[in-house]
N, C-alpha and C positions, 0 to 999 in steps of 0.2 A: 068867657073863653069857653064854655060848654057849647055855645051856639056854634062858635067858630069849627070846635071839633067835630059835632054834629055834622055841619055843614060839609066839612073836608072828607068825613066818612062816605055820605052819602054821594060826594062828586066821585070817591074810588068807586063805590059800587056801580056808579052809570056809566064807569067807563069801560070799553069791550076789553074782555080777557086777552091778555098778550100770548100769542101762540108759541111754544117752544121752538126753536130753530129747527128746521126738519133734517131729519137724519139723512146724509147724501151716501148714494153707495160708492164704494171706492174698490179698487182692483185687489188691493193687499193692505195686511195689517202687521204693525210691529208691537212686540210686547211692551217696550218703550221707545217713545219718540215716533219717527215717521219712516217706514220702509226705505231702503236703500232705492230699490228699483222703480221708476215713475210710471204712469199708467202707459200703457201701449209700448213697452219694452220689447225690443226683438227677440232678445234670448239674455241668460246670464253670460258673465263676463268670463266665466271660468271652464267654458265650453266650446267648442269649435263649431259654428253653426253649418260649415259647409262639409262637416264631416261625413265621409261616402257611408251607406247603409250596405249590410251584406256579411257573410261570412259566418265563423261561428265562435265562440268563445267556451272553452272546455274548463271547468273547476272541480274541485275536488272536495268532498265531504266526507265525514266520518261516522261510523256504526252503521246506522240503519234508520229507517223510515217507515211509517204505515198510514200517514195522513196527508192529504192535500188542502185542509181547512187549518189554516194557522192561526185560529181566531178561537179556538176552544182549548180545553184544559186536557182533553183526553187524546192519548196516543202521540207519536213521535212525528212533528210536522217535517216535510220535505223541505231541503234546501230549496230557496228561491220560490217557496209556494205564496208568497205575497206578491210576487210579480204580475199576477193578472188582475191584480184589485187598485183600486185609487180611492182619494178622499175627496173631499169640496174643494180643499186647498192644498198646498203642496209648498215646502220650506225651500228657502235658498243655504247653498252651503257657505257663504261668504258673509254672513250677519249672525248675530247671538240666537235671534227668533224673530223671523219674519216669515208671513206665510202668503201666498198669492194664488188666485183664483186658478182651479185647475177644473174641477166639475162644475164649480160654481163661476159664473161670468163674473158676479160683484158680489160685495157684501156690506152690509150696513150695521153700524153698531152706535149706539149713544155713549156720550161722554162718560157715563157712569157704568158702562158694560154690563148693564143689568139684563141684556137680550142680545140678540146676534141674528139677522135674517141672510139668507142667501137666495141668489137667483141664480137657478140653474140654466147651464148653456142649453140653447135650443137643440145644438147638432150633438150634445153628449149622449153617446150609446152604448148600449151592452153590446158582448160581442154576438149576439143573435140578431142585431139589428135594432131592438126595441129601444123607444127614448129613456133616459133616466130621469125619473119623476119624485116631486116631493114626498110622494108616498114608500118610495124605496128609501128615502132618507128617514122618514119618520118609523118605518120598519127597521131599518139599521140599527137604529138608538135602542128600540124596545129590545131587540133580539140580542146585541150584544150585552145588555145590563142584565137580562135574565138567564141567557144561556152560553154567553162567551166567556172567556177568563176571568176571574175574578178583577184582575186590574181594570176591566172595563167598568165594573159597579164603582170603583173607587174615582176613576177619572169622570164619569158623569153623573155622580151622586148628587152632583148641586144642579143639575139641568130639571127644572120643574115641569117643564112641557114641551112638547116638539108638535107643530102643526103646519100645516098645507094652509097658507094664507093667501095664495094666488095661484094661477096655474102651474108657474114656474118657480112658485118661492116658497120656501119653507122658514118657519121661524123658531128658534129655542128661546125660551124665557128660562132665567135661572132664578133658584132660590135666594131669598136676602142674604147679603153677606158680601165680604169685600174679596173677591176672587176675579182679578182682571187678566187672567189667562184663559179664563173658560172660553171666549170667543174663538181663541186660537185653538184650543184643545179640542172643542167640537169640529173646526175647520179640518184638523187631522184625522176625524174619525172615518175609517174604512166603510165605504157605503156597498150595499149589498144589494143584489135584485131581489124584490118580495116576491114576482111572479116564477122565479126559479124556486124558491124554497119553499113554495106553498105545498104541503103534503110531504115533506122532506124532513129528517131530523137533523136540526142544525148542530146539535151538541154530540153527535155520533161520529167516530171518524170513518173517513171516506177515501177511496182510490178512485174515484169518480170527480172528474176535474169539475169543482164549481163556477159556475158563470161569472164571468169578471167583466169589466170594461177596461182594462190597462194596456200597456203596450205589448204584452206577451200573453199567451196561455198556452196551456199544456198540450204538447204534441205526442209523447209517448213515454213509457216509463217502465221498470221492471222493480216491484216493490223491493224496497230493502237495496238495490244495487245501481239504478241510475234513474234519472228524471231528465227530460229534455223540454224546452220551453222554446216556442216558435214565436218571432215577431209576427204581429197583426198588420198584414200589408194594407188593410183598410181602417187602420187605428183613427179614431175620430178627432185626437188630440194633437197628432203628430205636428201640426203648423203652430201649435200655441208657444207663447214667447217661453213659458216654463218646459216646454219639452223640446225645443231646438235643440240639437246638437249631442242628444242624450238618446239611449237606448239604440245603438247603431248595429248591434248584431242580429243577424236573421234567427240566429238558434244560440240558445245558452244550454250547455248540457252540464249537469253535475253527476260523477261518477263517486260512489260510496266505496271508502277504504278502511281496511280494519283498525288502522292507527295511524298516527301522523309519519311515522318512520317509513311505513308501507309506501304512503302517499307520496312523500319527497322522491323516494326512489321513482316511483310514476312518472312524477313531474320529469325528473331528468332523462326518462326513457321515451319522453314524448306522448305520453298518454294522455296528458292534460295540458294548458297553457300556461296557467297563473297561479301564483300561491303567494297569500299573504303570512309570512313566519311568524309565527308567536315563541318560538323556543330560541332562547339565546344560544343555548350550544350548538343547535343545528345552523344558526345563521353565522357563526363564527367558524364551523370547521366542516359542516357536512355538505358545503357546494364545491369543496375545493377539488374533488374529482369529477366536476361535470365539463366533459370536453366542450359543450355548446357555450359554455360560459367564458372558457378560454379563447375559443375561435370567434367568439363575437355574435353566434346564433342566438344568444341567450342573455339575459340583462338582469341585474341584482343591484337593487338601489335602495338606500333608506331616504324616505322622504320626512321631513319635521312638519309638525302640526301645531295648532294652538288648541286642540281639542282637552278639555277637563278628561283626565284619565280615570275619575271616580276612584274606586275603593275596591281594590283585588286583596282577599285577607282570608285567613283562618277564621272563620265564623262559628262563634258559639250559638249553641240552641239554649237559651236563658230560662227555656220554658223547663230544662232539666235541673233540678235542687243543687246539682252538681256547681252549677255555673252561676247561681243565682246571687253570689256573693263577687262585688265587683273586685275586691280585693284579691279573689283567687284569681279571676281572670286577667287582672293586670300582672300578676305573679307568673302565669304561664308565658305571658309575652317575653320575660327574660331568659327562656329556654329557647326562643327562636334566633338562631344567629345568622342574622341576615348577610353581613359583612362577609361572613366565610363561604356562605352559599352564592353570593353575588362573585365572589372571586374563584371558587372552585367549579361552580356549576354554571354561572352565567357569563363568565368572561368578562366580568365587570361592567356589564353593558346597562345595568339597571340602576335606579335612584330609589331608594327607600321611601315609600310612602309615609307621610306624615300629616295627610289631609283626605277628606272623604271628594275634595275638589282639586287634586294635584294638577300640575301644569295650566293653571288659569287664575285669574284676579282673583276667584272666588275663595280661594285657599286662606283660612285663617293662618296669621303668623305673628311671632311675638305676642305682645299684651293686649286685650280688646281697645279698641279705638272708640272714641264718644259716641258714634253712631250705632257702634255695637252693643256699648253699655246701656244704651237707651233702652233697647229691648231685653238685655240679659238682667239688668238689676231688679226688674220686677220679680224676677223668677229666681232670685238668688238663694232663698230658703229651700229650693228644690232643685239645685245644681250642685256637682262637685264645687268645692272652695278653690280647687287648682284652675277653673274655668277663669277666675279673676285675678289668680295670683302668680300663676306659671306659663310659659309658654310652652306646647305640647312637644315632646320629641320622643321617638320610638327608642327603645333600649338599644345601646351599640355596644359592640365589640371590636377588638383589633383584628378579627378576621384571620386569626392564628389558630383557631381552635379551642382556645384558652378562654372557657366560658364560665369558669369559677366565680368570678366575681358578681356575674348577673345571678347565677345560682343561689348565692348567699342572699342577694334582695330579694330574689324569689321567695325563700325559704322564710326569710322574716316575715313577709306577706302572709303566707300560708299559715304559720304559727299564729299570726293575729287572727285568722279566721278560724281558729281552732284545730287546725291540722297539726298532727305530729308522727314521726319517724318510729317505726316499731319494728325491728327485724328487716330493717331496709325498705320496709314498705310505708307508705305515706297512707297514714288513717285518721279517721274522726268517728266516734261512736262505734268503735269496733269495724266500720266499713272501709274498705279499702279506695283510695283514689284510683279509679279504673274508666275509661272511657275509648270511644272508638272514632277514627277519623275517617268519614266516608267520600270515597272520590269515585268519579266517574271515569277519569282519564288515566291510564299508567304512567303516563308522562309525569303527573304529579308526585309518584312515589318517591322520586329522588330527591324531593324537597321535604316531603313530609316524614321520611324515615331518619334522617338526622336529627330533626325536630323530634322525633319519639325518642330517640337515644338520649337526647340531652333532658328530656322531661323523665326518663329512667332514673338520673342520677339524683333526680329530687323523691324518688320513691314511687314515679306515678306510673303507672301500666296504662300504656295508650297503644292501641293496635290500628294499623291501618287495612280499610278494605276497599278494594276497588271491585265495582259490581256493573253491569250492563247499563246501557243507556235508559232503558225502560224503567228499569227497578229503581235507578237512580232518581229519574224523575218523579216516580210515584214515591217514594221514600221523602224527597225534599217537599213534595206537595202537602204531605201528610205531617210534615214537621217530625218525622221519623228518624231524627238523627243526633247524634251528640255535638258533632263539629265538621264542618265541609268546608272546601275552598270556595269562596263566594265573589263574586264583581258585581258591583253595583255601577253600571254606568252612568254617566253625569251630561249634562248637556251646557252651554254658554248661558241658559237660561234656566235655571232650574223651579219647578213649580208644583203643579199638581201630583206629579210623580212622586215627591218627596214624602206624601200621605201613604202612597202604597210600600215605600220602602220602611218606614220608621213609626208609623202612627200605630196607638193602640186599638184601633179598629181593624187594622190590617194584619194584627198580631196574631188572631186565631180565625183569619179567613184562609182557608185551604187553597193554597197555590200563590198567595201573596208573595210580594218581595220582602215583605218583614220576616225574613226566616230565622232572623235572631229571638224574636219575640218580644219585642220591645215594647213596653207599656208604661210611659213616662210622661208625666202632664207637661212636665218643663219642655220636653220634646217636642210634644203636641202643640203647644202653644206656639213655638219657635216656627215649626212647619206652617201653622197658619199664617204668620206673619212673613214668612219667604213667599208665599202664595199671594198675599194682599199687597206686596210692593208695588208702589205706582210709580217708581223712579230706579233708574239703572244703580243711581248710588246707594239707594235703601235695600236693592236685591242684594247687591253684593254685600252689605254691613249685615244683614240679616242672615244670609246664608253664611258667612262668616261666623257668626255666633251659632247658628245650629252645628257647625263643623266642630265648635268647640265642645258642645255638649256632648256629641256623641263620640269625641274622642276622649274625652275625660271619665265617659262611663266606662270605658273598656269593654264595649262590645264586641270588637274583634281583635286580633293581632294581626296590624297591617304588613302586607308583603312589599310589592314595588311597583313602579311604574315606568315607562320609556319615554311617551311623548314625541313619538315618530312612528312611522309605518315602515316595516322592512317588506319589501317587494321582490319577488323574482319571476320572470315570465320568459317565454320564448318570442324572440324578437320578431314577432309580426303583427304588433301594433303600434298605432300611433296613439298620442294622447295631446291634450292640452298643453302649454308651456307652463300655465300659472296653476297653483295649488291653492285651493282656498283654505280660510282658517280651518274649517272641518276636516280637512285632510283630502287625499286623493279620491277622486270619485270615478271608480270603475265604470260606470255605465256612461261615460263621458268618452271613452277610449273606442276605437274604431279598428277594423282590419285593414292593413296597408295594403 
């Protein structure tokens, strides 16, 4: 037997090594499964490839701007400032998460997704005519990680190395770990021209338009008042399948207004052309006196979509000792009367948010299902027990202004946490319960002030403070607030961005989206599970599990969502007949 075994071993050693299957270049990647569009596709299905080029699109922006570099922390970026820039790949709007070659002609990725390589199109050009090179791609990664917004450091933290491996080819090698999204995340990275930034401070604000490669470039501007982008007539990518039927306007102009009310009146006066309405009261009542809408010169339409609405909420800063106790956070949620607000302020247009992924299959509902329990059970001792026993529902009222039953529940929780009422004031250890709600837009005052009034009935002293955009951004980046109104947008394919939203590593990173200050090992573990999901089924289950953990820790007071786009525009534009799952695509419209 030993002789047979030895002979077999020698035979194996004598055989030539079997080469691994070569990695073939492909035109696109899907997060799970195969991309919808095949190689050589002519255009996306939700565009009109024969759309005429020309004309102008005039839009409105609010407050001010002082920066044309959208990739840094400093300053307030101009509306549309990302239009001149492109990435290696670009997503479609009718799939959860698929990317197709843009600057990259093709992409190579092995089965384990431990690395990705991009072949750059030979005709890809910067606006100054110079070719886009692998050196530009490597420079972009290094610059964004070291000098860009903190989000980029989180996005690309798992990239071990980027290197030029051929005259037109760049390869990214990833650190060990299970992160299938990384090839697509790297494909989304904005590419910057190395030759342009030599000798310039990338991390300082600028009103000199940086060099880009995209379909538009800055034409003219007046700081804080308006900015105009012009279509690049010699744009290198105009005939690509991922670009046909898109970016049809010759000029895109953003005019700045003091607030949304002034901006709406400017729309009616014809000073700009298109508005996406985000205020329910205005949508219900403020367009009735617009003559152009009555005589057909303008249009107003609500378009349904399948986009996860994310979470808009009153967000606590749990770095503050006042909000460190989850019982306190849960108690304050009983003082927010959504039903009254929806009826009296929003004309009953909204739904209450009870998930961080509302309006999608990713939202948790009922009790955890088997696939969810598979990831939740090992973390049971680190999670609130309600995650396993109770379906989450936000506090409800009759909407008639009688909130006394909810306030009694709130007071019970506050007393459990050691708070008592003395002479009409809620106190603990002799210190009053006092905090500030920081806002950037006056329109939210009408939502916050009734909430403050209800809190006062609990003996809580809450103050609403509205500041200018620059001060607001600086304070939020420094986590210098008690409570803000925050919106975490979500996609149909959550992944690495969840780390920026909820991870312990992001909690103390200035400028990160973890404004709440969450440092929870169970949440960290669930975020890692979401990122590592290998199938759509696993992704959905793990996202729902994460949703439950966030909800039952009461990090926010959920507000509302819509699940549709509310649009008003002067009837001078054509648009494709179909609306993709991710909602209307304004840059697929054209001037009639």
